[in-house]
N, C-alpha and C positions, 0 to 999 in steps of 0.2 A: 697779680691776677689780671690786670689789664693786658699784659703781654699775651697771656693765654687766650683771652677773649679776642685779641687781634689775630692770633694764629687761626682761631676758629673761623673768623670772617674771611681770612685769606683762603682757607680751605674751601669755603663755599664758592668763592670766585674761581678757584682752580677747577672745581667740578663743572661749573658753567662753561669754562673754556674748553673742557674736555669733550663736551657734548655738542658744541655749537655747530660742528660740521655735519652732523647727522641730517638736519633738514635740507642742506645743500645736496646731499647724495640722492635726494628724492627728485631733484630737478632734472630728470633724464631727457627732457625734450628741449632744454636750453643748453646753449654752448657754455663752456666754462667762464668765458669773459662776461657773459650776460649775468650769470648767477653771481659772480664775484662782484660785479658793479652794483647790482641791486642790493645785495646784503651789505656791501660797503657803505651805501648811502645811509642805511640805518645804523651801521656800526660806527662810522666815522663822523657823521654830521648830525643826523636827526637824534639818535640816541644820546650822544655826549652833550649836545647843547640843550636838549629838552630836559635831561636830568639835571644839568648844571643850573638851569633857570629855576627848576622846581626846588632844588635842595640848597642853593646858595643865595641867600639874600644879598643884595648889593652887588650882584655878579658883574655888571658892566662898570660899576664904580671901581671894583677890585681890579679889573683888567685895565681900565683907563688910568689908574693910579700906579700901576706896576712899572718898575724900571723897564726901559725899552728892551734891554738885552734879555729880560725874562719873558719877553713876548717872541722876538724874532729867533732866538736860539731854540726854543721848543719847536717852532715851526720848521726850522732848518733840520733839527734832528728828526722831526716827524717825516720829512721827505726821505731821509735815510731809512727810517723804520718802514715807510711805505714800500720801498724796494724789497726789504726783508719780508713784508707781508705778501707781496706778489709771489715770491719764490716759496714762501711757506705753504701757500695753497697748492703749488705744484708738488711740494714735498709730500703732502698728504695724498695727493693724487697717485704718486708713484710708490709710496711706501705704506699707505693705509693710515687710518686714524691713529693707531698706536705709535708706530715708529715714525710716521710722518710728523707727529708732534714731538716725539722724544728726542730725536737727534738734533734738530735746530734748537730746541729748548735747552739742551745741555750746554751748547755753546753760548747761548744767550744768558743762561743761568750764571755761568762763570764770569762773563764780562760784566753783566749787570750788578753782580755782587761785589766784585773786586775793584772796578774802575771808579764808580761814583765817590767813594771816600777820597780818592786822589783829586777829584774835581773840586771838592770844597776844602782840601788841605787837612783833612782829619785822618788820613791813612796812617800816619806815624803813631797817632794815639790809639786808633781803633785796633790796628793789627798788632800793636805791641802788648795789648792786654790779653789776659787769658781767654775771655769770651771770643775775641777776634781770632786768636790762634785756633780755637776749637771750630769756629765757623769756617776758616780756611780748610781745616781737615774735613769738615762736612762737604764742602764744595768738591774736594778731591775724591771723596767717597762717591758723590753724585756722578762725577765724570767717569769713575770706574763702572758704576752701574749702567751708564749710557753706553760705554764701550761694550759691555756684556750684551745689552739689548741690540747693539749693532751687529754683534757676532750672531745673535739669534736671527737677525734679518738676513744675514749672508747665508746661514744654513737653510732658511726658508726659501731663499732664491734658488739655491742649488737643488733643493728637493722639487721645486716647482718646475724647473726646466724639463721639458720632455713629458710632463704630465698634463699640460694644458692649463694649470692653475695660474701661472703668471700671465698668460694671454687673456684669461677670463677676467681677472680682477685688475689688470693694469700694473701689477707689481713689477718694478724695475729698479733694482738696487743701485745700479751704476748711475742712472740719471737722478735717482732719489738722493743718494749721498751727495752728489754735486750741488744740487739746489738746496739741500738741507744745510750745507756748509755756508753758502751765501746767505740763506735765510737767518741762520743763527747769528752771524756776525752783524748783519745790518739791523736785525730786530732788537739788538741790545741798545740801539739808538733811542728806544722809547725810555729806558731807564736814564739815559743821559739827558733826554729832554725833560724828564721829571725833575732831575737835579738842577738843571739850568733854569727851571721855572720856580725855584724856591722863593724868590722875591714875591711872586704872586701868592704863594701859599702863606707867606708871612703876613701879607696884607689881609688875606681871607681870615686868618686867625684873629687879627686885630678887630675886624669888623663883625666877626661871628665867633666870639670866644666860646670854647667848649664844643664847637661843631665837629662832627666826624666826616663832614663832606668837603673839607677845605682843599682837597686835591682835585676835585672835579673841574674847576676852571682850567687848571693846567692840562688835564687830559683833553678837554675840548679844544684847546689851542694846539696841542701837539698833533691831534688827529686831522687838523686842517692840512698840514703838510703831507700826512699819510694819504689823505683823500686825493690830493692833487696828483701825487705819484701814481696812484692806482687808476685814476680816471684816464690819465694820459695813455697808460699802457692798455687798458681795457678798450678804449675807443680805437686805438691803433689796431688791436686784434679784431675788433668788430668790423673795421673797414677791410682788413685783410681777408677775413673769412666771410664777409658779407652776412654777418649774423645779426644785424639790426632788426631783422624781421622776427627775431625771437620775441620781442616785446609785444607783438600783436598776434602771436600764434593762438589759434582757437584752443580752448580747454586748458589754458595755462594761468587762469586767474588766480588759482590757489597758490601758484608758484610765488607770487608777490608776497603772500602771507608767510610762506615758508622761508623765503629769503629774509624777510623782516625779522622773523623769529631768530634765525641764525645770527643776524647782525646784532640784535639786542642781547642775545645770550653771550656773544663774544665780548661786547663792550662791558657787560656786567662784571666781568672778571676784574676790571680796573676800578669799578665802583667799590667792590668789596675789598680789593687790595688797598685802595685809598683809605677806606674805613679802618681796615686793620692797621695800616701804618699810623693813623692818627692815635691809635691806642698804644703805640710803642713810644718809649722814650727816644729822644733825638739820636742818642748814641747807638740805638739798636735798629734804626730805620733801614740800615743797609742790608739787613738780613731778610727783609720782606720779599724782595725779588727772588731770592734763592728759594724761599719757602713756596712762593706762588708757583714757580716753574717746576720745582721738584714734585709737588703734589699734582700738577697737571700731567707730568710724565707717568706717575703712578696711576692716576685715574684713567688716562687715555689708553694705556696698555691693558688695564683691567677691562675697560669697555670694549677694546678691540678683541680681547679674548672671548668676552660674552657674546659679541656680535658675529663671531665666526671667522674673523680675519685670520685666525691661526688654525682653523679647522683642517684636519688632514695632515698636519705636520707630524714628524716623528716624535717619539718620546724624548729623544735627546734635545731636539730643538725647543720643545715645550719646557723642558727642565732648564735649559739655558736662559730662556725668556723669564721664567719664574725666578731664577737666581738674580737676574738683572733687576727685576722689580723689587725683590727683597733688599738688595743693596741700596736701591733708590730710597726705599722706605727708611732704612737705617740712616741715610744721609739727612732725611727730613727730621728724624728724631734728634740727631746730633746737632743740627742747626737750630732746631726749635728750643732745645734745652741749653744751648751754649750760653745764653745770658745768665743762667742760674748755676752753672757748673763752676 
């Protein structure tokens, strides 16, 4: 029962991740780097540390008592994830909310699910068991669904050429696929950072037995590295484009609120993911990343369809996209029920 409760919590986080970019699309009078930096301040620093301080008693005692490697390794992987986060934003810019999330998420999904068990030496046990084999099958099904969604993107791009659609909404599959590949590989570093911070989680469990918030200290530490990588790039772009004036443009006061909302929505996916993971038995924790990302893909594309990102495409393209979403949903069911099959 706890596992199904955990899946429900992860689903809430997936939905939050799927909608976080909507407020950023309203910041039309700010450059991309300004929007990304302000939302990142709330997503990577203010949100994580505020929530960790509220939900985790003895937070700084936990961090101070943790093995050194469980501190610097999450920060290191956070830097890698930060690079993935930068290109992730560009992926959404070129491919839209649906596919801009789906393609990098697919790569991240596979790496985040399959690599962590090798990091703690449990791979031979996990993947030799029936649930592990079924989970791998679910990952392969998810990748097939992502490939079908990519096909739909290619069809959309072909139909948009010459019609003015691509120029109007910035859709560019060539650039989008390139940055999505980088984003997917580097963003898997977040899962590696979570695994390398297990020592911190163990101490949090000792000091706060039964708590569902024990992963929040790790997320706060990981995102320090992510924040550093993003700040360096955003400041560079602001200097290059001379966009520092965005911060004091008249009439943009509400932009700060929208950027804060986007950042907090984004970070909330990890809060719910951590809560869901805490409800899983240790031998099932490896499936949580795959569930999170698979559901984000489903929700993102559904939202993209509702918001009109696929408006005007042919029946064939819409059918291909729908098929891709159906296959993704099947993968979620396979992975979710793998522990009991």
